[in-house]
TISE-635626 format. One line per 5 residues: number of its first residue (from 1); their letters; for each residue y, x, z of C-alpha. Coordinates in pm, whole numbers. Each point is the difference from the previous one (the first is absolute). Layout:
N
NUM) a) Y,X,Z; ...
This chain:
224
1) mnqnn) 1390,498,604; 254,111,220; -4,-267,371; 260,-182,-109; -143,-165,-291
6) ndymh) -295,-5,254; 112,-237,242; 145,-173,-282; -329,-86,-150; -133,-75,368
11) qlaqa) 271,-260,113; -40,-196,-359; -404,-54,39; 41,-107,359; 281,-173,-107
16) indvd) -153,-218,-286; -250,-343,40; -148,-175,-203; 189,-359,-79; -120,-346,-51
21) eetek) -130,-248,-237; 381,-142,-110; 175,356,18; -261,113,-229; 20,-257,-234
26) qlksl) 420,-35,19; -49,433,-34; -222,-48,-345; 329,-190,-93; 162,179,49
31) akkei) -114,282,-162; -98,-167,-326; 358,-93,-13; 128,373,7; -268,134,-232
36) kvgtv) 76,-302,-263; 332,81,-55; 28,342,-3; 161,96,349; -342,259,101
41) glhvs) 44,262,-280; -412,7,-60; -137,387,-161; -351,-261,-118; 11,-365,-168
46) tesid) 96,-316,219; -423,-110,-73; -167,327,159; 221,-128,377; -295,-248,141
51) idngr) 230,-227,177; -303,-195,90; -58,282,221; 226,90,242; -3,104,384
56) yfdvn) 346,-100,133; 162,136,339; 279,-94,267; 192,304,102; 169,59,251
61) ekdkn) 200,383,13; 299,53,161; 136,-392,92; -36,-41,-353; -236,-278,-139
66) hksas) -162,98,-334; -330,-143,-161; -222,173,-286; -230,-76,-273; -239,216,-123
71) fpike) -202,-43,-323; -198,230,-156; 1,108,-332; -253,-5,-323; -40,207,-263
76) dqyni) -305,187,-120; 216,324,69; 109,-145,336; -191,118,345; -115,-333,175
81) lsnlt) 287,74,223; 224,13,-148; 218,-243,114; 377,-134,-56; 204,-109,322
86) lvfds) 316,-200,80; 180,-9,266; 235,-264,112; 236,-72,247; 92,-280,230
91) enklt) 232,-205,-185; -323,5,-310; 208,276,-195; -198,334,-137; 93,238,151
96) tyset) -224,280,-160; -349,44,-215; -194,252,-79; -297,64,-292; -318,231,143
101) litks) -166,103,-308; -304,211,53; -246,190,-267; -234,220,-51; 127,365,-116
106) sdkfk) -232,299,-9; -275,-190,269; 310,-46,219; 230,-247,131; 314,-8,-216
111) ftiyt) 269,-271,207; 361,-101,-185; 188,-180,139; 322,-222,-34; 239,-146,217
116) dgklv) 208,-157,-87; -51,62,-340; 92,361,24; -242,270,84; -70,171,298
121) kddvs) -413,115,-55; -222,176,-272; -189,213,152; -415,19,-83; -111,70,379
126) didym) -353,182,106; -124,-263,113; -330,-14,-213; 43,-339,-248; -294,-368,96
131) ndsei) 1,-282,-261; 84,-278,66; -362,-157,108; -51,302,213; 292,-50,246
136) qeeld) -43,-367,-65; -297,50,214; 194,194,256; 277,-305,3; -298,-257,62
141) kikdq) -129,155,249; 313,-44,212; -99,-380,2; -258,107,285; 79,328,194
146) vkske) 424,-11,19; -39,-126,358; -255,105,117; 146,389,-115; 296,-76,150
151) sqivq) -73,-12,314; -173,324,-43; 288,216,-94; -16,383,18; 273,250,100
156) pasqk) 71,231,-210; 13,358,12; 263,51,-320; 152,-160,-283; -281,41,-204
161) dtitc) -263,-220,250; 266,-285,-54; -221,-9,-334; -323,-36,121; 220,-272,322
166) laaal) 135,-255,-264; -409,47,-193; -162,-88,410; 288,-252,39; -91,-184,-278
171) gvgtg) -324,17,-86; 66,244,-354; -54,299,-170; 254,344,95; 51,-83,-424
176) vaaai) 78,-306,63; 281,40,272; 135,326,-78; 59,-240,-308; 213,-231,184
181) ayacv) 232,249,198; -5,217,-326; 200,-287,-120; 189,-92,237; 141,333,151
186) gsclt) 309,204,-162; 75,-389,-208; 340,-65,134; 221,169,171; 97,154,377
191) pptva) 117,-271,119; -96,-248,-271; 369,-130,-143; -157,-334,8; -151,-162,268
196) icaac) -307,-39,-77; -226,298,-194; -198,-267,-344; -216,294,-49; -125,8,330
201) iggfa) -53,-320,54; -207,-10,-318; -248,323,123; -20,-328,318; -56,-275,-244
206) algsa) -232,225,-223; -292,38,280; -68,-420,-10; -118,-146,382; -1,345,166
211) sigai) 210,-27,314; 423,164,10; -94,53,365; -232,274,-123; 176,133,-259
216) aacfq) 313,36,229; -188,210,320; -117,234,-303; 367,69,-167; 84,70,405
221) lwnq) -191,230,-13; 129,274,-283; 101,269,37; -4,16,368
């Protein structure tokens, strides 16, 4: 990952905040509408979008306000980290969306990512695959550990230690941390053609209650 991409992801993570309950309802309604009318060109069935378990962000970046809605994709062949993310502008218009489809290939994570319906990544990583129950166990740890861990982040000595940083900050294993980072890295053009990289937001959202501040700190250290 080049430095420009690294800087962008750090800035994006810094720009993200959770929204209030009323905004969540609004974003859920907007997303349901876009999916129903077919604006979003899905490569999975609409029934597989877990619309009731979304995560919603306010994104203030480059003097522009966007809001995002991310939903897990629930199909047997897709890993629990798979998601659909939609990004809306300040006028509630859909600006971009991303499908992150994660599967198993020869005991490794495979990432198939579409942005605005176009394939942007179709790679088998070198990350050892973890099944849904293994990942869920790791994600459950975040709820209790992330607040205390964030203040204990150690500056990595090299770029590969960024994954260790994510794992320590989030209280999860390096496999989950590497999968989240891989889904984000290289999934958007540098610089992005739109203000927001939906694939990166989807990766952040997949971590559930994880601290975005901790994620930002670790991405800042990549390539240093």
